[in-house]
N, CA, C and O atoms as CSV, one atom per row, in Angstrom:
chain,resi,resn,atom,element,x,y,z
A,1,UNK,N,N,27.487,-0.284,5.385
A,1,UNK,CA,C,26.638,-1.536,5.419
A,1,UNK,C,C,26.851,-2.353,6.725
A,1,UNK,O,O,26.388,-3.490,6.815
A,2,UNK,N,N,27.542,-1.783,7.723
A,2,UNK,CA,C,27.673,-2.376,8.984
A,2,UNK,C,C,26.536,-2.413,9.779
A,2,UNK,O,O,26.471,-3.204,10.719
A,3,UNK,N,N,25.511,-1.545,9.473
A,3,UNK,CA,C,24.295,-1.565,10.230
A,3,UNK,C,C,23.283,-2.660,9.882
A,3,UNK,O,O,22.383,-2.996,10.652
A,4,UNK,N,N,23.495,-3.213,8.627
A,4,UNK,CA,C,22.748,-4.227,8.072
A,4,UNK,C,C,22.638,-5.527,8.972
A,4,UNK,O,O,21.600,-6.152,9.191
A,5,UNK,N,N,23.884,-5.810,9.445
A,5,UNK,CA,C,23.919,-6.949,10.338
A,5,UNK,C,C,23.047,-6.924,11.571
A,5,UNK,O,O,22.700,-7.975,12.109
A,6,UNK,N,N,22.682,-5.716,12.032
A,6,UNK,CA,C,21.855,-5.628,13.226
A,6,UNK,C,C,20.415,-5.955,12.749
A,6,UNK,O,O,19.625,-6.422,13.570
A,7,UNK,N,N,20.049,-5.747,11.533
A,7,UNK,CA,C,18.649,-6.231,11.032
A,7,UNK,C,C,18.535,-7.559,11.128
A,7,UNK,O,O,17.459,-8.054,11.465
A,8,UNK,N,N,19.702,-8.378,10.828
A,8,UNK,CA,C,19.466,-9.887,10.800
A,8,UNK,C,C,19.265,-10.329,12.209
A,8,UNK,O,O,18.477,-11.253,12.406
A,9,UNK,N,N,19.923,-9.746,13.269
A,9,UNK,CA,C,19.899,-10.297,14.595
A,9,UNK,C,C,18.454,-9.903,15.282
A,9,UNK,O,O,18.142,-10.371,16.376
A,10,UNK,N,N,17.677,-9.085,14.618
A,10,UNK,CA,C,16.413,-8.581,15.161
A,10,UNK,C,C,15.225,-9.009,14.255
A,10,UNK,O,O,14.178,-8.364,14.284
A,11,UNK,N,N,15.368,-10.015,13.509
A,11,UNK,CA,C,14.440,-10.348,12.499
A,11,UNK,C,C,13.289,-11.010,13.169
A,11,UNK,O,O,13.492,-11.871,14.025
A,12,UNK,N,N,12.026,-10.631,12.802
A,12,UNK,CA,C,10.834,-11.218,13.366
A,12,UNK,C,C,10.006,-11.541,12.175
A,12,UNK,O,O,10.452,-11.243,11.067
A,13,UNK,N,N,8.830,-12.127,12.287
A,13,UNK,CA,C,7.983,-12.618,11.217
A,13,UNK,C,C,7.617,-11.537,10.209
A,13,UNK,O,O,7.684,-11.718,8.994
A,14,UNK,N,N,7.186,-10.284,10.844
A,14,UNK,CA,C,6.917,-9.177,9.996
A,14,UNK,C,C,8.026,-8.664,9.199
A,14,UNK,O,O,7.792,-8.143,8.108
A,15,UNK,N,N,9.269,-8.773,9.671
A,15,UNK,CA,C,10.444,-8.308,9.040
A,15,UNK,C,C,10.771,-9.368,7.816
A,15,UNK,O,O,11.228,-9.007,6.731
A,16,UNK,N,N,10.508,-10.540,8.116
A,16,UNK,CA,C,10.742,-11.659,7.302
A,16,UNK,C,C,9.857,-11.428,5.962
A,16,UNK,O,O,10.301,-11.534,4.818
A,17,UNK,N,N,8.531,-11.095,6.308
A,17,UNK,CA,C,7.607,-10.739,5.211
A,17,UNK,C,C,8.001,-9.619,4.405
A,17,UNK,O,O,7.798,-9.639,3.191
A,18,UNK,N,N,8.579,-8.588,5.007
A,18,UNK,CA,C,8.920,-7.360,4.503
A,18,UNK,C,C,10.122,-7.697,3.530
A,18,UNK,O,O,10.149,-7.182,2.412
A,19,UNK,N,N,11.052,-8.504,3.925
A,19,UNK,CA,C,12.214,-8.936,3.116
A,19,UNK,C,C,11.710,-9.658,1.897
A,19,UNK,O,O,12.220,-9.450,0.796
A,20,UNK,N,N,10.781,-10.449,2.060
A,20,UNK,CA,C,10.144,-11.221,0.844
A,20,UNK,C,C,9.528,-10.289,-0.107
A,20,UNK,O,O,9.701,-10.482,-1.311
A,21,UNK,N,N,8.832,-9.307,0.304
A,21,UNK,CA,C,8.205,-8.226,-0.450
A,21,UNK,C,C,9.257,-7.468,-1.142
A,21,UNK,O,O,9.107,-7.210,-2.336
A,22,UNK,N,N,10.296,-7.090,-0.514
A,22,UNK,CA,C,11.480,-6.347,-1.145
A,22,UNK,C,C,12.071,-7.410,-2.171
A,22,UNK,O,O,12.437,-6.951,-3.253
A,23,UNK,N,N,12.187,-8.589,-1.987
A,23,UNK,CA,C,12.673,-9.600,-2.874
A,23,UNK,C,C,11.902,-9.668,-4.114
A,23,UNK,O,O,12.434,-9.637,-5.223
A,24,UNK,N,N,10.574,-9.765,-3.905
A,24,UNK,CA,C,9.645,-9.706,-4.992
A,24,UNK,C,C,9.809,-8.522,-5.885
A,24,UNK,O,O,9.989,-8.652,-7.095
A,25,UNK,N,N,9.740,-7.282,-5.237
A,25,UNK,CA,C,9.897,-6.108,-5.994
A,25,UNK,C,C,11.244,-5.991,-6.762
A,25,UNK,O,O,11.335,-5.407,-7.842
A,26,UNK,N,N,12.397,-6.657,-6.055
A,26,UNK,CA,C,13.610,-6.561,-6.738
A,26,UNK,C,C,13.605,-7.428,-7.979
A,26,UNK,O,O,14.142,-7.066,-9.026
A,27,UNK,N,N,12.926,-8.685,-7.813
A,27,UNK,CA,C,12.965,-9.538,-9.141
A,27,UNK,C,C,12.000,-8.927,-10.242
A,27,UNK,O,O,12.251,-9.051,-11.441
A,28,UNK,N,N,10.871,-8.252,-9.761
A,28,UNK,CA,C,10.039,-7.689,-10.754
A,28,UNK,C,C,10.523,-6.557,-11.440
A,28,UNK,O,O,10.007,-6.251,-12.514
A,29,UNK,N,N,11.509,-5.849,-10.931
A,29,UNK,CA,C,12.196,-4.597,-11.504
A,29,UNK,C,C,12.958,-4.916,-12.806
A,29,UNK,O,O,13.276,-4.002,-13.567
A,30,UNK,N,N,13.267,-6.270,-13.082
A,30,UNK,CA,C,14.080,-6.640,-14.289
A,30,UNK,C,C,13.333,-7.772,-14.815
A,30,UNK,O,O,13.325,-8.844,-14.210
A,31,UNK,N,N,12.673,-7.589,-15.963
A,31,UNK,CA,C,11.936,-8.662,-16.634
A,31,UNK,C,C,12.514,-9.965,-16.768
A,31,UNK,O,O,11.876,-10.988,-16.523
A,32,UNK,N,N,13.808,-9.953,-17.183
A,32,UNK,CA,C,14.563,-11.209,-17.209
A,32,UNK,C,C,14.757,-12.012,-15.893
A,32,UNK,O,O,14.612,-13.230,-15.793
A,33,UNK,N,N,15.068,-11.250,-15.009
A,33,UNK,CA,C,15.125,-11.719,-13.562
A,33,UNK,C,C,13.772,-12.336,-13.166
A,33,UNK,O,O,13.732,-13.428,-12.598
A,34,UNK,N,N,12.698,-11.657,-13.455
A,34,UNK,CA,C,11.393,-12.111,-13.014
A,34,UNK,C,C,11.032,-13.353,-13.709
A,34,UNK,O,O,10.507,-14.301,-13.126
A,35,UNK,N,N,11.342,-13.340,-15.063
A,35,UNK,CA,C,10.863,-14.455,-15.905
A,35,UNK,C,C,11.656,-15.772,-15.515
A,35,UNK,O,O,11.148,-16.891,-15.589
A,36,UNK,N,N,13.020,-15.514,-15.073
A,36,UNK,CA,C,13.781,-16.669,-14.498
A,36,UNK,C,C,13.229,-17.170,-13.255
A,36,UNK,O,O,13.291,-18.377,-13.024
A,37,UNK,N,N,12.680,-16.345,-12.405
A,37,UNK,CA,C,12.030,-16.701,-11.039
A,37,UNK,C,C,10.853,-17.567,-11.541
A,37,UNK,O,O,10.726,-18.712,-11.108
A,38,UNK,N,N,10.036,-17.083,-12.392
A,38,UNK,CA,C,8.695,-17.742,-12.842
A,38,UNK,C,C,9.113,-19.125,-13.401
A,38,UNK,O,O,8.570,-20.170,-13.044
A,39,UNK,N,N,10.049,-19.057,-14.241
A,39,UNK,CA,C,10.466,-20.450,-14.940
A,39,UNK,C,C,11.038,-21.506,-13.860
A,39,UNK,O,O,10.770,-22.707,-13.890
A,40,UNK,N,N,11.792,-20.937,-12.985
A,40,UNK,CA,C,12.403,-21.931,-12.025
A,40,UNK,C,C,11.289,-22.385,-10.925
A,40,UNK,O,O,11.406,-23.467,-10.350
A,41,UNK,N,N,10.394,-21.658,-10.708
A,41,UNK,CA,C,9.382,-21.895,-9.687
A,41,UNK,C,C,8.117,-22.626,-10.360
A,41,UNK,O,O,7.267,-23.189,-9.670
A,42,UNK,N,N,8.067,-22.577,-11.615
A,42,UNK,CA,C,6.898,-23.268,-12.298
A,42,UNK,C,C,5.679,-22.341,-12.185
A,42,UNK,O,O,4.584,-22.845,-12.436
A,43,UNK,N,N,5.733,-21.159,-11.866
A,43,UNK,CA,C,4.632,-20.302,-11.728
A,43,UNK,C,C,4.415,-19.477,-13.003
A,43,UNK,O,O,5.351,-19.115,-13.716
A,44,UNK,N,N,3.177,-19.211,-13.241
A,44,UNK,CA,C,2.902,-18.363,-14.340
A,44,UNK,C,C,2.609,-16.921,-13.754
A,44,UNK,O,O,2.278,-16.768,-12.578
A,45,UNK,N,N,2.752,-15.867,-14.653
A,45,UNK,CA,C,2.508,-14.522,-14.087
A,45,UNK,C,C,1.149,-14.209,-13.350
A,45,UNK,O,O,1.020,-13.402,-12.429
A,46,UNK,N,N,0.206,-14.949,-13.884
A,46,UNK,CA,C,-1.122,-14.671,-13.172
A,46,UNK,C,C,-1.104,-15.498,-11.728
A,46,UNK,O,O,-1.745,-15.071,-10.768
A,47,UNK,N,N,-0.412,-16.569,-11.665
A,47,UNK,CA,C,-0.207,-17.306,-10.397
A,47,UNK,C,C,0.404,-16.310,-9.386
A,47,UNK,O,O,-0.136,-16.093,-8.301
A,48,UNK,N,N,1.593,-15.688,-9.793
A,48,UNK,CA,C,2.260,-14.749,-8.950
A,48,UNK,C,C,1.356,-13.639,-8.555
A,48,UNK,O,O,1.342,-13.261,-7.383
A,49,UNK,N,N,0.648,-13.129,-9.402
A,49,UNK,CA,C,-0.390,-12.075,-8.954
A,49,UNK,C,C,-1.415,-12.576,-7.934
A,49,UNK,O,O,-1.760,-11.925,-6.947
A,50,UNK,N,N,-1.880,-13.815,-8.264
A,50,UNK,CA,C,-2.991,-14.407,-7.360
A,50,UNK,C,C,-2.274,-14.722,-5.955
A,50,UNK,O,O,-2.939,-14.622,-4.924
A,51,UNK,N,N,-1.019,-15.075,-5.911
A,51,UNK,CA,C,-0.391,-15.366,-4.642
A,51,UNK,C,C,0.375,-14.243,-3.866
A,51,UNK,O,O,0.992,-14.427,-2.817
A,52,UNK,N,N,0.248,-13.038,-4.539
A,52,UNK,CA,C,0.909,-11.886,-3.855
A,52,UNK,C,C,0.389,-11.857,-2.419
A,52,UNK,O,O,-0.779,-12.102,-2.117
A,53,UNK,N,N,1.331,-11.545,-1.587
A,53,UNK,CA,C,1.017,-11.426,-0.082
A,53,UNK,C,C,0.826,-12.704,0.749
A,53,UNK,O,O,0.552,-12.705,1.949
A,54,UNK,N,N,1.005,-13.828,-0.042
A,54,UNK,CA,C,0.809,-15.128,0.752
A,54,UNK,C,C,2.157,-15.607,1.172
A,54,UNK,O,O,3.194,-15.293,0.587
A,55,UNK,N,N,2.090,-16.388,2.224
A,55,UNK,CA,C,3.349,-17.086,2.679
A,55,UNK,C,C,3.989,-17.969,1.660
A,55,UNK,O,O,5.216,-18.051,1.609
A,56,UNK,N,N,3.194,-18.651,0.825
A,56,UNK,CA,C,3.735,-19.512,-0.314
A,56,UNK,C,C,4.667,-18.684,-1.256
A,56,UNK,O,O,5.775,-19.124,-1.563
A,57,UNK,N,N,4.212,-17.485,-1.709
A,57,UNK,CA,C,4.925,-16.771,-2.598
A,57,UNK,C,C,6.167,-16.023,-1.980
A,57,UNK,O,O,7.180,-15.800,-2.643
A,58,UNK,N,N,6.018,-15.657,-0.681
A,58,UNK,CA,C,7.084,-15.123,0.061
A,58,UNK,C,C,8.205,-16.053,0.279
A,58,UNK,O,O,9.380,-15.687,0.258
A,59,UNK,N,N,7.788,-17.365,0.507
A,59,UNK,CA,C,8.793,-18.382,0.633
A,59,UNK,C,C,9.451,-18.767,-0.663
A,59,UNK,O,O,10.619,-19.154,-0.644
A,60,UNK,N,N,8.748,-18.681,-1.832
A,60,UNK,CA,C,9.183,-18.985,-3.094
A,60,UNK,C,C,10.243,-17.975,-3.474
A,60,UNK,O,O,11.307,-18.371,-3.950
A,61,UNK,N,N,9.997,-16.660,-3.281
A,61,UNK,CA,C,10.862,-15.607,-3.527
A,61,UNK,C,C,12.288,-15.729,-2.724
A,61,UNK,O,O,13.402,-15.681,-3.247
A,62,UNK,N,N,12.003,-15.891,-1.385
A,62,UNK,CA,C,13.249,-16.037,-0.590
A,62,UNK,C,C,14.102,-17.197,-0.862
A,62,UNK,O,O,15.326,-17.111,-0.767
A,63,UNK,N,N,13.455,-18.365,-1.223
A,63,UNK,CA,C,14.208,-19.594,-1.540
A,63,UNK,C,C,14.866,-19.405,-2.849
A,63,UNK,O,O,15.964,-19.905,-3.092
A,64,UNK,N,N,14.186,-18.665,-3.722
A,64,UNK,CA,C,14.885,-18.449,-5.144
A,64,UNK,C,C,16.063,-17.657,-5.007
A,64,UNK,O,O,17.102,-17.988,-5.578
A,65,UNK,N,N,15.968,-16.440,-4.160
A,65,UNK,CA,C,17.245,-15.679,-3.807
A,65,UNK,C,C,18.327,-16.453,-3.206
A,65,UNK,O,O,19.515,-16.318,-3.500
A,66,UNK,N,N,17.795,-17.372,-2.242
A,66,UNK,CA,C,18.956,-18.112,-1.431
A,66,UNK,C,C,19.669,-19.060,-2.435
A,66,UNK,O,O,20.870,-19.297,-2.311
A,67,UNK,N,N,18.921,-19.599,-3.429
A,67,UNK,CA,C,19.577,-20.498,-4.301
A,67,UNK,C,C,20.636,-19.976,-5.263
A,67,UNK,O,O,21.346,-20.750,-5.905
A,68,UNK,N,N,20.727,-18.713,-5.351
A,68,UNK,CA,C,21.591,-18.137,-6.333
A,68,UNK,C,C,22.497,-17.016,-5.710
A,68,UNK,O,O,22.118,-15.847,-5.640
A,69,UNK,N,N,23.677,-17.435,-5.276
A,69,UNK,CA,C,24.490,-16.562,-4.451
A,69,UNK,C,C,24.715,-15.125,-5.010
A,69,UNK,O,O,24.624,-14.137,-4.281
A,70,UNK,N,N,25.016,-15.052,-6.349
A,70,UNK,CA,C,25.282,-13.843,-6.994
A,70,UNK,C,C,23.965,-12.931,-6.923
A,70,UNK,O,O,24.017,-11.738,-6.621
A,71,UNK,N,N,22.836,-13.579,-7.216
A,71,UNK,CA,C,21.531,-12.827,-7.125
A,71,UNK,C,C,21.299,-12.432,-5.700
A,71,UNK,O,O,20.865,-11.310,-5.437
A,72,UNK,N,N,21.557,-13.266,-4.822
A,72,UNK,CA,C,21.421,-12.900,-3.419
A,72,UNK,C,C,22.179,-11.761,-2.959
A,72,UNK,O,O,21.685,-10.957,-2.168
A,73,UNK,N,N,23.341,-11.648,-3.405
A,73,UNK,CA,C,24.301,-10.485,-3.025
A,73,UNK,C,C,23.938,-9.290,-3.761
A,73,UNK,O,O,24.171,-8.195,-3.251
A,74,UNK,N,N,23.412,-9.372,-4.862
A,74,UNK,CA,C,22.970,-8.130,-5.526
A,74,UNK,C,C,21.682,-7.636,-4.890
A,74,UNK,O,O,21.564,-6.431,-4.666
A,75,UNK,N,N,20.743,-8.453,-4.596
A,75,UNK,CA,C,19.539,-8.102,-3.903
A,75,UNK,C,C,20.002,-7.432,-2.529
A,75,UNK,O,O,19.589,-6.316,-2.213
A,76,UNK,N,N,20.840,-8.131,-1.762
A,76,UNK,CA,C,21.214,-7.729,-0.503
A,76,UNK,C,C,21.877,-6.249,-0.514
A,76,UNK,O,O,21.602,-5.414,0.347
A,77,UNK,N,N,22.708,-6.033,-1.495
A,77,UNK,CA,C,23.384,-4.598,-1.712
A,77,UNK,C,C,22.387,-3.681,-2.052
A,77,UNK,O,O,22.344,-2.603,-1.460
A,78,UNK,N,N,21.454,-4.003,-3.058
A,78,UNK,CA,C,20.475,-3.045,-3.637
A,78,UNK,C,C,19.440,-2.685,-2.559
A,78,UNK,O,O,18.995,-1.538,-2.531
A,79,UNK,N,N,19.036,-3.606,-1.674
A,79,UNK,CA,C,17.977,-3.366,-0.691
A,79,UNK,C,C,18.498,-3.139,0.681
A,79,UNK,O,O,17.694,-2.983,1.601
A,80,UNK,N,N,19.745,-3.109,0.888
A,80,UNK,CA,C,20.327,-2.907,2.269
A,80,UNK,C,C,19.724,-3.901,3.314
A,80,UNK,O,O,19.195,-3.562,4.373
A,81,UNK,N,N,19.888,-5.219,2.844
A,81,UNK,CA,C,19.412,-6.359,3.588
A,81,UNK,C,C,20.736,-7.274,3.826
A,81,UNK,O,O,21.557,-7.455,2.926
A,82,UNK,N,N,20.852,-7.781,5.010
A,82,UNK,CA,C,22.046,-8.556,5.352
A,82,UNK,C,C,21.735,-9.833,4.702
A,82,UNK,O,O,20.671,-10.399,4.951
A,83,UNK,N,N,22.683,-10.376,3.798
A,83,UNK,CA,C,22.478,-11.706,2.971
A,83,UNK,C,C,22.093,-12.823,3.969
A,83,UNK,O,O,21.267,-13.672,3.634
A,84,UNK,N,N,22.659,-12.837,5.151
A,84,UNK,CA,C,22.243,-13.931,6.114
A,84,UNK,C,C,20.886,-13.883,6.689
A,84,UNK,O,O,20.425,-14.861,7.277
A,85,UNK,N,N,20.224,-12.775,6.542
A,85,UNK,CA,C,18.860,-12.598,6.911
A,85,UNK,C,C,17.916,-13.423,6.126
A,85,UNK,O,O,16.832,-13.742,6.614
A,86,UNK,N,N,18.300,-13.817,4.833
A,86,UNK,CA,C,17.379,-14.421,3.939
A,86,UNK,C,C,17.122,-15.848,4.590
A,86,UNK,O,O,15.967,-16.261,4.686
A,87,UNK,N,N,18.167,-16.578,5.022
A,87,UNK,CA,C,17.966,-17.952,5.574
A,87,UNK,C,C,17.056,-17.751,6.906
A,87,UNK,O,O,16.145,-18.537,7.163
A,88,UNK,N,N,17.314,-16.839,7.582
A,88,UNK,CA,C,16.517,-16.626,8.814
A,88,UNK,C,C,15.109,-16.265,8.501
A,88,UNK,O,O,14.206,-16.775,9.164
A,89,UNK,N,N,14.868,-15.474,7.598
A,89,UNK,CA,C,13.522,-15.151,7.097
A,89,UNK,C,C,12.742,-16.459,6.656
A,89,UNK,O,O,11.593,-16.714,7.018
A,90,UNK,N,N,13.521,-17.260,5.821
A,90,UNK,CA,C,12.901,-18.494,5.342
A,90,UNK,C,C,12.541,-19.306,6.549
A,90,UNK,O,O,11.414,-19.801,6.550
A,91,UNK,N,N,13.262,-19.503,7.494
A,91,UNK,CA,C,12.936,-20.311,8.677
A,91,UNK,C,C,11.732,-19.660,9.461
A,91,UNK,O,O,10.820,-20.379,9.869
A,92,UNK,N,N,11.731,-18.409,9.653
A,92,UNK,CA,C,10.575,-17.748,10.247
A,92,UNK,C,C,9.281,-18.052,9.504
A,92,UNK,O,O,8.283,-18.401,10.135
A,93,UNK,N,N,9.271,-17.931,8.201
A,93,UNK,CA,C,8.049,-18.087,7.383
A,93,UNK,C,C,7.630,-19.401,7.315
A,93,UNK,O,O,6.456,-19.642,7.035
A,94,UNK,N,N,8.550,-20.424,7.567
A,94,UNK,CA,C,8.236,-21.765,7.526
A,94,UNK,C,C,7.743,-22.281,8.851
A,94,UNK,O,O,7.364,-23.443,8.995
A,95,UNK,N,N,7.759,-21.328,9.878
A,95,UNK,CA,C,7.337,-21.601,11.305
A,95,UNK,C,C,8.276,-22.250,12.211
A,95,UNK,O,O,7.911,-22.821,13.239
A,96,UNK,N,N,9.536,-22.157,11.809
A,96,UNK,CA,C,10.654,-22.759,12.500
A,96,UNK,C,C,11.358,-21.779,13.477
A,96,UNK,O,O,12.315,-22.137,14.163
A,97,UNK,N,N,10.886,-20.639,13.504
A,97,UNK,CA,C,11.487,-19.633,14.480
A,97,UNK,C,C,12.793,-19.138,14.051
A,97,UNK,O,O,13.271,-19.597,13.013
A,98,UNK,N,N,13.430,-18.251,14.729
A,98,UNK,CA,C,14.640,-17.633,14.268
A,98,UNK,C,C,15.767,-18.261,14.636
A,98,UNK,O,O,16.862,-17.814,14.294
């Protein structure tokens, strides 16, 4: 997992969007995990479908992961993503740069 740190240092907008998509896929793989995401964000399943691919949903996914450290660590390990890259991806998608 040493190579994952390099990914965090070279994060760009496209990579941030890719991480968000990985996060959405990760959440959707387990119904209970996805339902919790929907409940905490106030989204309905049809809202999530309608917002797929938008910066709003990408940010919601990343912020959800960032707010639950254990979930974040499971996501990071299962998707080979550096945990610290989530915060950088959020900043990039919010237009704050890296």
